[in-house]
VOFI-384503 format. One record per atom (N, C-alpha, C): x, y, z; residue number from 1. Coordinates in nm, 2 decimals, always signed. Atoms other than C-alpha are relative to their C-alpha. Example, Ala and Ser with C-alpha at 12.3 -4.5 7.8 and 13.67 -1.06 7.14 Angstrom:
BEGIN
+0.09 / -0.12 / +0.00 / 1
+1.23 / -0.45 / +0.78 / 1
+0.09 / +0.12 / +0.00 / 1
-0.09 / -0.11 / +0.00 / 2
+1.37 / -0.11 / +0.71 / 2
-0.08 / +0.11 / +0.08 / 2
***
This chain:
BEGIN
-0.04 / -0.14 / -0.03 / 1
+4.41 / -0.55 / -2.79 / 1
-0.05 / +0.07 / -0.15 / 1
+0.01 / -0.08 / +0.13 / 2
+4.40 / -0.49 / -3.18 / 2
-0.18 / +0.02 / -0.01 / 2
+0.13 / +0.01 / -0.02 / 3
+4.01 / -0.58 / -3.16 / 3
-0.05 / +0.12 / +0.07 / 3
+0.03 / -0.10 / -0.11 / 4
+3.96 / -0.35 / -2.85 / 4
+0.04 / +0.13 / -0.09 / 4
-0.04 / -0.15 / +0.06 / 5
+4.14 / -0.07 / -3.04 / 5
-0.10 / +0.06 / -0.13 / 5
+0.08 / -0.02 / +0.11 / 6
+3.94 / -0.11 / -3.36 / 6
-0.14 / +0.05 / +0.03 / 6
+0.13 / -0.03 / -0.04 / 7
+3.60 / -0.11 / -3.16 / 7
+0.02 / +0.16 / +0.05 / 7
-0.01 / -0.15 / -0.04 / 8
+3.72 / +0.21 / -2.99 / 8
+0.01 / +0.11 / -0.08 / 8
-0.05 / -0.12 / +0.11 / 9
+3.85 / +0.40 / -3.30 / 9
-0.18 / +0.00 / -0.08 / 9
+0.11 / -0.02 / +0.08 / 10
+3.50 / +0.31 / -3.48 / 10
-0.14 / +0.02 / +0.07 / 10
+0.12 / -0.01 / -0.07 / 11
+3.26 / +0.33 / -3.20 / 11
-0.02 / +0.16 / +0.01 / 11
+0.03 / -0.13 / +0.00 / 12
+3.08 / +0.69 / -3.19 / 12
+0.04 / +0.03 / +0.17 / 12
-0.04 / -0.04 / -0.13 / 13
+3.21 / +0.89 / -2.88 / 13
-0.13 / +0.02 / +0.06 / 13
+0.11 / -0.01 / -0.09 / 14
+2.98 / +0.93 / -2.58 / 14
+0.03 / +0.12 / +0.11 / 14
-0.01 / -0.12 / -0.08 / 15
+2.95 / +1.26 / -2.37 / 15
-0.07 / -0.02 / +0.11 / 15
+0.08 / -0.02 / -0.11 / 16
+2.84 / +1.29 / -2.00 / 16
-0.04 / +0.14 / +0.03 / 16
+0.05 / -0.13 / -0.04 / 17
+2.67 / +1.59 / -1.86 / 17
-0.05 / -0.06 / +0.16 / 17
+0.02 / +0.02 / -0.13 / 18
+2.62 / +1.61 / -1.48 / 18
-0.08 / +0.09 / +0.06 / 18
+0.06 / -0.10 / -0.09 / 19
+2.37 / +1.79 / -1.26 / 19
+0.00 / -0.05 / +0.14 / 19
+0.01 / +0.06 / -0.13 / 20
+2.39 / +1.78 / -0.91 / 20
-0.11 / +0.09 / +0.10 / 20
+0.11 / -0.05 / -0.07 / 21
+2.09 / +1.88 / -0.67 / 21
+0.02 / -0.02 / +0.13 / 21
-0.01 / +0.02 / -0.14 / 22
+2.08 / +1.93 / -0.32 / 22
-0.15 / +0.02 / +0.05 / 22
+0.12 / +0.03 / -0.05 / 23
+1.79 / +1.80 / -0.13 / 23
+0.00 / +0.04 / +0.17 / 23
+0.01 / -0.04 / -0.14 / 24
+1.68 / +1.93 / +0.23 / 24
-0.14 / -0.02 / +0.06 / 24
+0.15 / -0.02 / -0.07 / 25
+1.39 / +1.88 / +0.47 / 25
-0.02 / +0.15 / +0.01 / 25
+0.04 / -0.14 / -0.04 / 26
+1.18 / +2.17 / +0.55 / 26
+0.05 / +0.04 / +0.13 / 26
-0.01 / -0.07 / -0.15 / 27
+1.30 / +2.41 / +0.82 / 27
-0.06 / +0.10 / +0.02 / 27
+0.11 / -0.10 / -0.06 / 28
+1.13 / +2.64 / +1.02 / 28
+0.01 / +0.15 / -0.05 / 28
-0.05 / -0.14 / +0.05 / 29
+1.30 / +2.96 / +0.85 / 29
-0.08 / +0.00 / -0.14 / 29
+0.06 / -0.01 / +0.16 / 30
+1.13 / +2.85 / +0.48 / 30
-0.15 / +0.01 / +0.04 / 30
+0.14 / +0.01 / +0.02 / 31
+0.78 / +2.84 / +0.61 / 31
-0.08 / +0.14 / +0.06 / 31
+0.07 / -0.10 / -0.04 / 32
+0.54 / +3.12 / +0.62 / 32
-0.11 / -0.03 / +0.09 / 32
+0.10 / +0.04 / -0.07 / 33
+0.34 / +3.07 / +0.90 / 33
-0.13 / +0.10 / +0.02 / 33
+0.13 / -0.09 / +0.00 / 34
+0.10 / +3.36 / +0.83 / 34
-0.15 / -0.04 / -0.06 / 34
+0.11 / +0.05 / +0.04 / 35
-0.13 / +3.14 / +0.61 / 35
+0.01 / -0.13 / +0.00 / 35
-0.01 / +0.15 / +0.03 / 36
-0.22 / +2.79 / +0.54 / 36
+0.08 / +0.00 / -0.16 / 36
-0.06 / +0.02 / +0.11 / 37
-0.13 / +2.84 / +0.18 / 37
+0.15 / +0.04 / -0.02 / 37
-0.15 / -0.01 / -0.01 / 38
+0.21 / +2.99 / +0.28 / 38
+0.08 / -0.11 / +0.03 / 38
-0.03 / +0.14 / -0.03 / 39
+0.27 / +2.66 / +0.46 / 39
+0.01 / -0.09 / -0.11 / 39
-0.02 / +0.10 / +0.11 / 40
+0.19 / +2.45 / +0.17 / 40
+0.08 / +0.04 / -0.10 / 40
-0.10 / -0.05 / +0.10 / 41
+0.37 / +2.67 / -0.06 / 41
+0.15 / -0.04 / +0.03 / 41
-0.14 / +0.02 / -0.07 / 42
+0.68 / +2.62 / +0.16 / 42
+0.03 / -0.15 / -0.02 / 42
-0.02 / +0.13 / +0.02 / 43
+0.63 / +2.25 / +0.17 / 43
+0.02 / -0.07 / -0.14 / 43
-0.01 / +0.05 / +0.15 / 44
+0.59 / +2.22 / -0.22 / 44
+0.13 / +0.05 / -0.05 / 44
-0.15 / -0.06 / +0.04 / 45
+0.94 / +2.43 / -0.25 / 45
+0.08 / -0.11 / +0.05 / 45
-0.10 / +0.09 / -0.04 / 46
+1.10 / +2.21 / -0.01 / 46
-0.06 / -0.11 / +0.06 / 46
+0.06 / +0.16 / -0.04 / 47
+0.97 / +1.85 / +0.02 / 47
+0.12 / -0.06 / +0.09 / 47
-0.05 / +0.08 / -0.07 / 48
+1.07 / +1.63 / +0.28 / 48
+0.01 / -0.15 / -0.06 / 48
-0.03 / +0.14 / +0.03 / 49
+1.18 / +1.30 / +0.15 / 49
+0.13 / -0.07 / +0.00 / 49
-0.16 / +0.05 / -0.02 / 50
+1.46 / +1.04 / +0.18 / 50
+0.06 / -0.01 / -0.15 / 50
-0.07 / -0.02 / +0.13 / 51
+1.73 / +1.04 / -0.09 / 51
-0.01 / -0.10 / -0.08 / 51
+0.05 / +0.11 / +0.07 / 52
+1.63 / +0.69 / -0.21 / 52
-0.14 / +0.03 / -0.08 / 52
+0.08 / -0.03 / +0.09 / 53
+1.31 / +0.81 / -0.30 / 53
+0.00 / +0.11 / -0.09 / 53
-0.02 / -0.10 / +0.06 / 54
+1.43 / +1.11 / -0.45 / 54
+0.05 / -0.07 / -0.14 / 54
-0.03 / +0.07 / +0.10 / 55
+1.63 / +0.90 / -0.67 / 55
-0.08 / -0.08 / -0.11 / 55
+0.10 / +0.06 / +0.05 / 56
+1.34 / +0.70 / -0.77 / 56
-0.08 / +0.09 / -0.11 / 56
+0.10 / -0.11 / +0.10 / 57
+1.14 / +1.00 / -0.90 / 57
+0.07 / +0.05 / -0.10 / 57
-0.06 / -0.04 / +0.13 / 58
+1.39 / +1.10 / -1.15 / 58
-0.02 / -0.07 / -0.12 / 58
+0.02 / +0.08 / +0.11 / 59
+1.32 / +0.81 / -1.37 / 59
-0.18 / -0.05 / +0.00 / 59
+0.16 / +0.03 / -0.01 / 60
+0.92 / +0.86 / -1.30 / 60
-0.04 / +0.05 / -0.17 / 60
+0.04 / -0.03 / +0.15 / 61
+0.74 / +0.84 / -1.65 / 61
-0.05 / +0.13 / -0.03 / 61
+0.04 / -0.12 / +0.03 / 62
+0.61 / +1.17 / -1.60 / 62
+0.11 / +0.10 / -0.04 / 62
-0.11 / -0.08 / +0.02 / 63
+0.94 / +1.35 / -1.55 / 63
+0.07 / -0.01 / -0.14 / 63
-0.04 / +0.02 / +0.11 / 64
+1.07 / +1.18 / -1.84 / 64
-0.06 / +0.05 / -0.11 / 64
+0.09 / -0.04 / +0.11 / 65
+0.77 / +1.24 / -2.06 / 65
+0.02 / +0.12 / -0.02 / 65
+0.00 / -0.17 / -0.02 / 66
+0.78 / +1.61 / -1.99 / 66
+0.16 / +0.04 / -0.07 / 66
-0.12 / -0.04 / +0.07 / 67
+1.16 / +1.60 / -2.10 / 67
+0.00 / -0.01 / -0.13 / 67
+0.00 / +0.04 / +0.14 / 68
+1.10 / +1.43 / -2.43 / 68
-0.08 / +0.12 / -0.07 / 68
+0.08 / -0.09 / +0.04 / 69
+0.83 / +1.68 / -2.49 / 69
+0.06 / +0.16 / -0.03 / 69
-0.06 / -0.16 / +0.00 / 70
+1.02 / +2.00 / -2.39 / 70
+0.12 / -0.02 / -0.08 / 70
-0.14 / +0.01 / +0.09 / 71
+1.34 / +1.90 / -2.58 / 71
-0.03 / -0.05 / -0.15 / 71
+0.00 / +0.06 / +0.14 / 72
+1.17 / +1.73 / -2.88 / 72
+0.07 / -0.13 / -0.04 / 72
-0.08 / +0.11 / +0.00 / 73
+1.36 / +1.43 / -2.82 / 73
-0.05 / -0.10 / -0.10 / 73
+0.03 / +0.12 / +0.11 / 74
+1.35 / +1.15 / -3.12 / 74
+0.10 / -0.08 / +0.02 / 74
-0.10 / +0.12 / +0.04 / 75
+1.51 / +0.83 / -3.20 / 75
+0.06 / +0.02 / -0.13 / 75
-0.08 / +0.00 / +0.11 / 76
+1.71 / +0.73 / -3.49 / 76
-0.07 / +0.02 / -0.12 / 76
+0.08 / +0.01 / +0.10 / 77
+1.39 / +0.69 / -3.71 / 77
-0.08 / +0.14 / +0.01 / 77
+0.06 / -0.13 / +0.00 / 78
+1.29 / +1.04 / -3.62 / 78
-0.18 / +0.00 / +0.08 / 78
+0.13 / +0.01 / -0.05 / 79
+0.98 / +0.93 / -3.40 / 79
+0.03 / +0.01 / +0.14 / 79
-0.04 / -0.07 / -0.15 / 80
+0.95 / +1.08 / -3.04 / 80
+0.09 / -0.12 / +0.07 / 80
-0.05 / +0.06 / -0.07 / 81
+1.18 / +0.91 / -2.82 / 81
-0.07 / -0.09 / +0.13 / 81
+0.07 / +0.06 / -0.10 / 82
+1.06 / +0.63 / -2.58 / 82
+0.04 / +0.03 / +0.12 / 82
-0.01 / -0.03 / -0.13 / 83
+1.04 / +0.68 / -2.22 / 83
+0.11 / -0.09 / +0.06 / 83
-0.10 / +0.09 / -0.04 / 84
+1.26 / +0.36 / -2.15 / 84
+0.14 / +0.04 / -0.08 / 84
-0.14 / -0.04 / +0.06 / 85
+1.53 / +0.47 / -2.41 / 85
+0.08 / +0.15 / +0.08 / 85
-0.01 / -0.08 / -0.07 / 86
+1.54 / +0.79 / -2.22 / 86
+0.08 / -0.05 / +0.12 / 86
-0.03 / +0.03 / -0.13 / 87
+1.58 / +0.63 / -1.90 / 87
+0.15 / -0.08 / -0.01 / 87
-0.14 / +0.09 / +0.02 / 88
+1.89 / +0.41 / -2.03 / 88
+0.11 / +0.09 / -0.01 / 88
-0.11 / -0.11 / +0.01 / 89
+2.09 / +0.75 / -2.08 / 89
+0.02 / +0.04 / +0.12 / 89
-0.01 / -0.08 / -0.13 / 90
+2.04 / +0.85 / -1.72 / 90
+0.06 / -0.09 / +0.10 / 90
-0.03 / +0.06 / -0.11 / 91
+2.21 / +0.74 / -1.41 / 91
+0.01 / +0.10 / +0.13 / 91
+0.01 / -0.07 / -0.11 / 92
+2.15 / +0.85 / -1.08 / 92
+0.05 / -0.04 / +0.14 / 92
-0.08 / +0.04 / -0.13 / 93
+2.35 / +0.85 / -0.76 / 93
+0.00 / +0.09 / +0.10 / 93
-0.02 / -0.11 / -0.14 / 94
+2.40 / +1.00 / -0.42 / 94
+0.14 / +0.01 / +0.02 / 94
-0.11 / -0.02 / -0.03 / 95
+2.70 / +1.15 / -0.32 / 95
+0.01 / -0.03 / +0.16 / 95
+0.01 / +0.06 / -0.15 / 96
+2.81 / +0.98 / +0.03 / 96
+0.00 / +0.09 / +0.09 / 96
+0.00 / -0.09 / -0.12 / 97
+2.75 / +1.15 / +0.35 / 97
-0.05 / +0.11 / -0.01 / 97
+0.03 / -0.14 / +0.02 / 98
+2.57 / +1.45 / +0.18 / 98
-0.15 / -0.03 / -0.04 / 98
+0.11 / -0.02 / +0.07 / 99
+2.24 / +1.56 / +0.06 / 99
-0.02 / +0.02 / -0.13 / 99
-0.02 / -0.05 / +0.14 / 100
+2.35 / +1.58 / -0.28 / 100
-0.06 / -0.15 / -0.10 / 100
+0.04 / +0.10 / +0.11 / 101
+2.20 / +1.38 / -0.58 / 101
+0.07 / +0.04 / -0.13 / 101
-0.07 / -0.04 / +0.11 / 102
+2.41 / +1.35 / -0.89 / 102
-0.07 / -0.09 / -0.12 / 102
+0.06 / +0.06 / +0.12 / 103
+2.23 / +1.29 / -1.23 / 103
+0.10 / +0.04 / -0.12 / 103
-0.07 / +0.00 / +0.09 / 104
+2.42 / +1.21 / -1.51 / 104
-0.04 / -0.07 / -0.13 / 104
+0.08 / +0.05 / +0.13 / 105
+2.32 / +1.18 / -1.87 / 105
+0.11 / +0.00 / -0.13 / 105
-0.08 / +0.04 / +0.09 / 106
+2.50 / +1.00 / -2.14 / 106
-0.05 / +0.02 / -0.14 / 106
+0.09 / -0.03 / +0.12 / 107
+2.46 / +1.11 / -2.52 / 107
+0.12 / +0.02 / -0.10 / 107
-0.10 / -0.03 / +0.10 / 108
+2.66 / +1.14 / -2.85 / 108
+0.04 / +0.15 / -0.03 / 108
+0.00 / -0.14 / +0.03 / 109
+2.60 / +1.49 / -2.86 / 109
+0.02 / +0.07 / +0.16 / 109
-0.04 / -0.08 / -0.14 / 110
+2.77 / +1.71 / -2.56 / 110
-0.13 / +0.11 / +0.03 / 110
+0.08 / -0.11 / -0.02 / 111
+2.52 / +1.98 / -2.60 / 111
-0.15 / -0.04 / +0.05 / 111
+0.11 / +0.05 / -0.04 / 112
+2.23 / +1.75 / -2.59 / 112
+0.00 / -0.05 / +0.14 / 112
+0.00 / +0.06 / -0.14 / 113
+2.35 / +1.56 / -2.29 / 113
-0.03 / +0.11 / +0.12 / 113
+0.01 / -0.09 / -0.10 / 114
+2.38 / +1.88 / -2.10 / 114
-0.15 / +0.07 / +0.00 / 114
+0.13 / -0.04 / -0.01 / 115
+2.02 / +1.99 / -2.21 / 115
-0.08 / -0.07 / +0.07 / 115
+0.09 / +0.11 / -0.05 / 116
+1.88 / +1.67 / -2.10 / 116
-0.01 / +0.02 / +0.15 / 116
-0.03 / -0.01 / -0.16 / 117
+2.04 / +1.68 / -1.75 / 117
-0.06 / +0.14 / +0.06 / 117
+0.06 / -0.15 / -0.02 / 118
+1.92 / +2.07 / -1.72 / 118
-0.15 / -0.03 / +0.02 / 118
+0.14 / -0.02 / -0.01 / 119
+1.56 / +1.98 / -1.82 / 119
-0.03 / -0.09 / +0.10 / 119
+0.04 / +0.08 / -0.12 / 120
+1.53 / +1.67 / -1.61 / 120
+0.01 / +0.05 / +0.12 / 120
-0.03 / -0.08 / -0.15 / 121
+1.65 / +1.84 / -1.31 / 121
-0.14 / +0.06 / +0.02 / 121
+0.14 / -0.10 / -0.01 / 122
+1.37 / +2.11 / -1.36 / 122
-0.12 / -0.08 / +0.00 / 122
+0.11 / +0.07 / -0.01 / 123
+1.11 / +1.87 / -1.43 / 123
-0.02 / -0.09 / +0.13 / 123
+0.01 / +0.08 / -0.14 / 124
+1.20 / +1.66 / -1.13 / 124
-0.02 / +0.11 / +0.10 / 124
+0.05 / -0.09 / -0.10 / 125
+1.16 / +1.96 / -0.91 / 125
-0.13 / +0.06 / +0.00 / 125
+0.16 / -0.03 / -0.01 / 126
+0.83 / +2.05 / -1.04 / 126
-0.09 / -0.12 / +0.02 / 126
+0.11 / +0.13 / -0.05 / 127
+0.69 / +1.70 / -1.01 / 127
+0.01 / -0.02 / +0.14 / 127
-0.02 / +0.01 / -0.13 / 128
+0.84 / +1.67 / -0.65 / 128
-0.11 / +0.12 / +0.06 / 128
+0.10 / -0.10 / -0.08 / 129
+0.68 / +2.01 / -0.57 / 129
-0.15 / +0.00 / -0.01 / 129
+0.16 / +0.00 / +0.03 / 130
+0.35 / +1.97 / -0.73 / 130
-0.08 / -0.13 / +0.07 / 130
+0.04 / +0.13 / -0.10 / 131
+0.32 / +1.60 / -0.53 / 131
-0.04 / +0.05 / +0.12 / 131
+0.01 / -0.06 / -0.13 / 132
+0.41 / +1.77 / -0.23 / 132
-0.11 / +0.10 / +0.04 / 132
+0.13 / -0.11 / +0.00 / 133
+0.15 / +2.06 / -0.28 / 133
-0.11 / -0.07 / +0.01 / 133
+0.14 / +0.05 / +0.03 / 134
-0.12 / +1.83 / -0.37 / 134
-0.01 / -0.07 / +0.13 / 134
+0.03 / +0.08 / -0.11 / 135
-0.07 / +1.60 / -0.06 / 135
-0.03 / +0.11 / +0.14 / 135
+0.01 / -0.13 / -0.09 / 136
-0.04 / +1.96 / +0.15 / 136
-0.17 / +0.03 / +0.01 / 136
+0.15 / -0.03 / +0.03 / 137
-0.39 / +2.04 / +0.01 / 137
-0.08 / -0.09 / +0.05 / 137
+0.10 / +0.13 / -0.06 / 138
-0.54 / +1.70 / +0.10 / 138
-0.01 / +0.03 / +0.13 / 138
+0.01 / +0.01 / -0.15 / 139
-0.42 / +1.73 / +0.45 / 139
-0.10 / +0.13 / +0.04 / 139
+0.09 / -0.13 / -0.06 / 140
-0.55 / +2.11 / +0.48 / 140
-0.14 / -0.04 / -0.02 / 140
+0.17 / +0.03 / +0.02 / 141
-0.91 / +1.99 / +0.32 / 141
-0.04 / -0.09 / +0.13 / 141
+0.04 / +0.09 / -0.09 / 142
-0.90 / +1.72 / +0.58 / 142
-0.01 / +0.08 / +0.14 / 142
-0.02 / -0.09 / -0.10 / 143
-0.81 / +1.97 / +0.86 / 143
-0.14 / +0.10 / +0.00 / 143
+0.13 / -0.09 / +0.01 / 144
-1.08 / +2.21 / +0.75 / 144
-0.14 / -0.06 / -0.01 / 144
+0.11 / +0.06 / -0.03 / 145
-1.34 / +1.97 / +0.74 / 145
-0.05 / -0.04 / +0.15 / 145
+0.00 / +0.03 / -0.11 / 146
-1.26 / +1.86 / +1.08 / 146
-0.03 / +0.12 / +0.11 / 146
+0.03 / -0.12 / -0.05 / 147
-1.26 / +2.21 / +1.19 / 147
-0.14 / +0.06 / -0.02 / 147
+0.11 / -0.02 / +0.02 / 148
-1.60 / +2.27 / +1.05 / 148
-0.09 / -0.06 / +0.08 / 148
+0.09 / +0.09 / -0.08 / 149
-1.75 / +1.98 / +1.24 / 149
+0.02 / +0.03 / +0.13 / 149
-0.03 / -0.03 / -0.14 / 150
-1.58 / +2.11 / +1.58 / 150
-0.08 / +0.12 / +0.02 / 150
+0.04 / -0.14 / +0.01 / 151
-1.69 / +2.47 / +1.50 / 151
-0.17 / -0.03 / +0.01 / 151
+0.16 / +0.02 / -0.04 / 152
-2.05 / +2.33 / +1.48 / 152
-0.04 / -0.07 / +0.12 / 152
+0.03 / +0.06 / -0.13 / 153
-2.03 / +2.12 / +1.79 / 153
+0.01 / +0.15 / +0.10 / 153
+0.02 / -0.12 / -0.13 / 154
-1.92 / +2.45 / +1.98 / 154
-0.10 / +0.08 / -0.03 / 154
+0.13 / -0.08 / +0.05 / 155
-2.20 / +2.66 / +1.80 / 155
-0.11 / -0.07 / +0.11 / 155
+0.09 / +0.07 / -0.09 / 156
-2.42 / +2.40 / +1.95 / 156
-0.01 / +0.00 / +0.15 / 156
-0.01 / -0.01 / -0.13 / 157
-2.29 / +2.39 / +2.30 / 157
-0.03 / +0.14 / +0.05 / 157
+0.02 / -0.15 / -0.04 / 158
-2.28 / +2.79 / +2.31 / 158
-0.15 / +0.01 / -0.01 / 158
+0.15 / -0.01 / +0.03 / 159
-2.65 / +2.78 / +2.20 / 159
-0.08 / -0.07 / +0.12 / 159
+0.07 / +0.09 / -0.11 / 160
-2.74 / +2.54 / +2.47 / 160
+0.02 / +0.08 / +0.14 / 160
-0.01 / -0.11 / -0.14 / 161
-2.56 / +2.77 / +2.74 / 161
-0.06 / +0.12 / +0.03 / 161
+0.05 / -0.11 / -0.04 / 162
-2.70 / +3.06 / +2.65 / 162
-0.17 / -0.04 / +0.00 / 162
+0.13 / +0.04 / -0.05 / 163
-3.04 / +2.89 / +2.63 / 163
-0.06 / -0.01 / +0.15 / 163
+0.02 / +0.02 / -0.12 / 164
-2.99 / +2.79 / +2.97 / 164
+0.04 / +0.11 / +0.11 / 164
+0.00 / -0.15 / -0.07 / 165
-2.88 / +3.13 / +3.10 / 165
-0.12 / +0.07 / +0.02 / 165
+0.11 / -0.06 / +0.01 / 166
-3.17 / +3.28 / +2.95 / 166
-0.13 / -0.04 / +0.08 / 166
+0.09 / +0.08 / -0.06 / 167
-3.40 / +3.04 / +3.12 / 167
+0.02 / -0.01 / +0.14 / 167
-0.02 / -0.01 / -0.15 / 168
-3.25 / +3.07 / +3.46 / 168
+0.01 / +0.13 / +0.04 / 168
+0.00 / -0.15 / -0.08 / 169
-3.29 / +3.36 / +3.71 / 169
+0.13 / +0.03 / +0.02 / 169
-0.12 / -0.05 / -0.04 / 170
-3.03 / +3.56 / +3.80 / 170
+0.04 / -0.04 / +0.12 / 170
-0.04 / +0.05 / -0.12 / 171
-2.82 / +3.48 / +4.11 / 171
-0.08 / +0.09 / +0.11 / 171
+0.04 / -0.09 / -0.12 / 172
-2.95 / +3.78 / +4.33 / 172
-0.17 / -0.06 / +0.02 / 172
+0.08 / +0.05 / -0.01 / 173
-3.28 / +3.64 / +4.24 / 173
-0.05 / -0.14 / +0.10 / 173
-0.03 / +0.14 / -0.07 / 174
-3.22 / +3.29 / +4.35 / 174
+0.05 / +0.01 / +0.15 / 174
-0.03 / -0.06 / -0.11 / 175
-3.05 / +3.44 / +4.65 / 175
-0.13 / +0.02 / +0.10 / 175
+0.13 / -0.06 / -0.08 / 176
-3.39 / +3.62 / +4.75 / 176
-0.09 / -0.13 / +0.02 / 176
+0.07 / +0.12 / -0.01 / 177
-3.59 / +3.28 / +4.68 / 177
+0.02 / -0.07 / +0.12 / 177
-0.05 / +0.11 / -0.10 / 178
-3.36 / +3.08 / +4.90 / 178
-0.03 / +0.05 / +0.14 / 178
+0.01 / -0.08 / -0.13 / 179
-3.36 / +3.34 / +5.16 / 179
-0.17 / -0.02 / +0.07 / 179
+0.12 / +0.01 / -0.03 / 180
-3.75 / +3.34 / +5.15 / 180
-0.06 / -0.16 / +0.04 / 180
+0.04 / +0.12 / -0.01 / 181
-3.79 / +2.98 / +5.12 / 181
+0.07 / -0.03 / +0.15 / 181
-0.08 / +0.02 / -0.13 / 182
-3.53 / +2.95 / +5.46 / 182
-0.10 / +0.07 / +0.09 / 182
+0.11 / -0.05 / -0.13 / 183
-3.76 / +3.19 / +5.64 / 183
-0.14 / -0.08 / +0.01 / 183
+0.09 / +0.09 / -0.01 / 184
-4.06 / +3.00 / +5.54 / 184
+0.03 / -0.14 / +0.06 / 184
-0.04 / +0.13 / -0.06 / 185
-3.91 / +2.67 / +5.66 / 185
+0.01 / +0.04 / +0.15 / 185
-0.01 / -0.05 / -0.15 / 186
-3.80 / +2.84 / +6.01 / 186
-0.14 / +0.04 / +0.02 / 186
+0.13 / -0.02 / -0.05 / 187
-4.17 / +2.96 / +6.03 / 187
-0.08 / -0.13 / +0.02 / 187
+0.09 / +0.14 / +0.01 / 188
-4.32 / +2.62 / +5.95 / 188
+0.08 / -0.05 / +0.13 / 188
-0.07 / +0.10 / -0.12 / 189
-4.06 / +2.46 / +6.22 / 189
-0.05 / +0.07 / +0.13 / 189
+0.05 / -0.07 / -0.12 / 190
-4.18 / +2.73 / +6.46 / 190
-0.15 / -0.02 / +0.04 / 190
+0.14 / +0.03 / -0.03 / 191
-4.56 / +2.69 / +6.40 / 191
-0.01 / -0.17 / +0.05 / 191
+0.01 / +0.13 / -0.01 / 192
-4.48 / +2.29 / +6.42 / 192
+0.01 / -0.03 / +0.18 / 192
-0.03 / +0.01 / -0.14 / 193
-4.31 / +2.34 / +6.75 / 193
-0.11 / +0.05 / +0.11 / 193
+0.10 / -0.06 / -0.06 / 194
-4.59 / +2.57 / +6.87 / 194
-0.13 / -0.11 / +0.02 / 194
+0.10 / +0.12 / -0.01 / 195
-4.84 / +2.29 / +6.79 / 195
+0.03 / -0.11 / +0.09 / 195
-0.05 / +0.08 / -0.08 / 196
-4.64 / +2.05 / +6.95 / 196
-0.01 / +0.02 / +0.17 / 196
***
C-alpha cells in the first residue's frame, strides 16, 4: 500500500479527452441525384462502412501523421513524435448498440489531449471522405467508359438501320411491285392454261 501511494504521488497525472463520432450509411435524402458529382460528393461525406473498419482507420498512419504535423507534436527530446508513440495515446471503442465511436486520448497536458482528440477526429473524417470519393470516382470512370462503348455500339446499329432504310424502297412502292408481280403471275398462269 505504501509503495502504491508513493508511485501514485510521484507519477505525473494523465488526462483523458474524448471525442464521439456518429457513423451512418448513405441515405437517400443526402444524395443529390442531379449530377454524378453530386452523388460522389454525398458518398464522400457519408461513407458507408462497418464500425470495425471505422475503428481501424483511426490509427491509420496517414491520419496519425497528419495530426502530428498539424499540432507539431514532439517527443521528450524535441524530435517529431513517432506515429507509434501517438497511437499508444489513443484508444478507440464503440458504444454498445449504437453507431457511435468513442476516441479517447491520454496525455499529461489536458489541453493537448483535447487538441489531439479533436484533430485526429477531423483528420479521420477527411481521410475516410477522400478514400470514399476516390472509390466513387473510379467507379464513375468505369461506368463512363462502359457507356462510351455502348454508345458507340448504338451509333453503329443506328447507322446500319439508316443505311437499310435508305437502300430500301418505301412501302407503297413495294406494294405496287408486289401487285404488279401478282398480276404478271396471274397472266402467266392464264397463258399457261390457254396453252394447255
